[in-house]
N, C-alpha and C positions, 0 to 999 in steps of 0.2 A: 664488776662486770655489768651490774644493773645501770651503774653511773655513765658507764663507755656507751650503751644503748641510748640511754637517755638524750646525751649530746648528740648523737648521731641522727636521732628521731628530731631534734629541735633545727639541726642543720639542714634536713630535707624539708622540713614544713617551712623554714625561711626562704628556700628557693621555690616552693609552689606557690607562696605569698607574693613574691616578688614578681613571679611569671604573670600571676593573675593581675597584679596592680598594671605590668605594663601591657597587658592585653586590654584592659580598660580602658588605658590612656589613647591607646592605637584605635579604639573603636571611638572614641570622642574626637579624634582628628578629621578635618575636612579632607575630601579627596586630593586636594592641593598640596595640603601639609603631608599627607600621607606618601603623595607621590615625590616629594621633595625629599622625605627621609630614604625611602625605598632606594631612590636614583645615587644615593650616595654608595650603596654597595653595587652599583652596575646594574645594567639592564640584562635580561634574560638572554637576549643575542648581542654577541660582541660589538663592540663600538665600531669597529671598522667594517663588520659585514655591509655590503653594498644594500640599497634600499630594493633593488631587484636584480636580477641576473642578466648581464648585457651580454653573455657569450652567444655567438652567432645569431645577433639581432641587428636589425636595420634602424638608422635614427634619419628621420626625414627632416629637413630644417628649410624656413623661412628666415630672411633676417634682412636688415637696412645697415647702410654704410655710411659714413661721413669722413672726407678728409679735409681739414684745414690747415694742414702740416707742411705743404708744400710751399715755396716760395713763389713758385711760378703759376699756379693753379688750383683751384679748389673744385671738388666734386663731391656729389651724393648719389646713392645707387640702392638698388634692391638686387636680392640674391636669393638662390634656392639651391639646396645640394642634397646629396644623401651620402650615408657612411655605413660601413658595413663594419660591426665591432667582432672581432676575432676572439676576444676574450675582454677581461675588465680593464687591461692596460694597453691593448694594442688595436688600432683600427686603420680602415682604408677609406678616403673621403673624396668626392668628386663634388665641385660647384661650379655656378656660372653668376656672374654679376653684371647687371646692366646700369650704367651710369646715368639716369634721367636728367641730372644736372651736372653740367661742369663748363667752366668758363676761367679765364684767366685771373689771376689773383688781383689785389690792389697793387702790390708792389710792381707785378709785371705789367698793368696797365700803366702806371705812372712813371715807374722807373727806368721801363724799358722800351714798351711800345710807343708812347707819348715823345720821349727823347729820340726814339728811332724816326718818328714821324717828322719831328722839329729839324734833323738833319738831312731830311729829305733819303732815307734807307728804305722806307717802307715799299717802294717800287721794286725793291732786291727780291722781294720773295721771302723774307725771313719770315719765321713764324716760332711757335711752340707747341710741340706736341702734347695733345691732352688725352688722357684715358678715356675711351668710351664704353668700353667692354671689358671684363676679366674673367679669366677661366682658371681652374687649377685641379691637380690632383696630389692629395696629400697623405701623408702617413703620421698619424696621432698616436702619440704615446702620453697616457695619463699616470703620470708619477705619484700624484697624491690624491687619496679620496678622505674627505672628512666631513664632520658633522658639526653643526654649531646650534646651539640654543638661541632661539628668538625670544620665546616668552617660557613660563615653567612648563607648559604643557605640548610645546611645539619644538621641532627639530629640522633645520635645514641641512640636506645633503649636497655636498659639492665635490665637484671634479675639477681638479688644477690640470689643464691640457698644453701639450707643445706640438707643434706641428711643422713638417718640412717637407716640400715636394717642387715639381716643376710647374711653372705658369705659364700662361699666355695674354698679353695686353693687347687689345686693339687700341691705336692711337688714331685721332685726328689733327691734323695740322690747323693750329688758329694762326692765319697770318697777319701780319700788323697792318696790311691793307684791308682789313675787315672783311676778307674772305676766306674760305676753308680750303685747305689742300688737300692731298692724297690720305686715305686712311691705309694703315699698316700693322699687321700683327707682328709684335714684338715678344720673343720667347726668351724666357729667364728661369728664375726661381722665386719662392717666397717661404717666408718665415712666419709663424703665427703663435700666440700664446695667450691663453684666456681661462676663463671659469666658467663652469656648467653647474647649473642650479638642478636638481632632480627631485621631482615629485612623485608620490605614489601611485598616481595614475599613468605614470610614465611619460608625462610632459617634462620637457626641461626648458629653462633659459640659460642663454649665452651671451657672455659679452668677451670679446677676443681682440686683440692688437694685432692686425695683418701688416705685414711689409712685403710688398712686390718688387722685385729687383729685375731690372729690364734695361734695355738700351733705349735712347730716343735722340732725336735732332732737335736741339733748341738753340735759336738763334743762330742758325747755320753750322753748329759744332754737335758733332755725334759725340753722346756721353752715357755713362750707366747712371741711372736714377733710381731713387728709393720712393715708392709709393707706400707711405704709412697710412693707414686709415683705421678708425674704431669701427666695430661691427656690433650689432645686437640682435639676438633675434628669438625665434621659439623653435623647438623641436619636439618630436614624439618619437619613442621607442616602439618599434614592434619585432616581434618574434620572427625567426626566420621561417620561410615559407614551408609547408610540409612536404615529404617525399612521396610522391605518389607511385613509386614503383616498388617499395618497400611491400 
């Protein structure tokens, strides 16, 4: 009987001794080493929890865009917009973009315009519709929210976004006789996909690929075109305005 109690006492004493040694080792760890060990067991807040609540919040955006992807023209612009976030996954967005730089591409200048002038067709009034201004209204779906370690002590929060909606493009005809023609609004649709990086102070950074689908008249032929552009910008999230009727 006494021998059984002795074994139990030795077992319990061994556990206390191990716990004491582990505590001493933890105390000797640097803050970074302690963080690395604790991070293996998971943070106190779930990994997929957002950095802040986007429900019923507004996002105001400023950005710039560049499109070297068309064979007919190149353009660069600035844009502004606002989005209303219904919840973490769904939002509605409106924006406007002005293209401060828009001109015929090298291909259009050399292979179309110059050859047209060489065969005396410039006087026929032919030209290419170049986008001057763009507007859109989008529904944005955020299917994926993720976090990524940049350093041992920092985490980047990211949204993956996909958008669809109607759009309008104001075009101006660049004629081959070096004059400009009429401006016309061309209405169609647009698609977008991007990444939004979020900060704890509610600032964000967005990178998106946008495709405007609309009609245009190029070299006398009316056709459907895709204006594909790369956009980048900053945004800030603000909570919904308070209700003064309650």
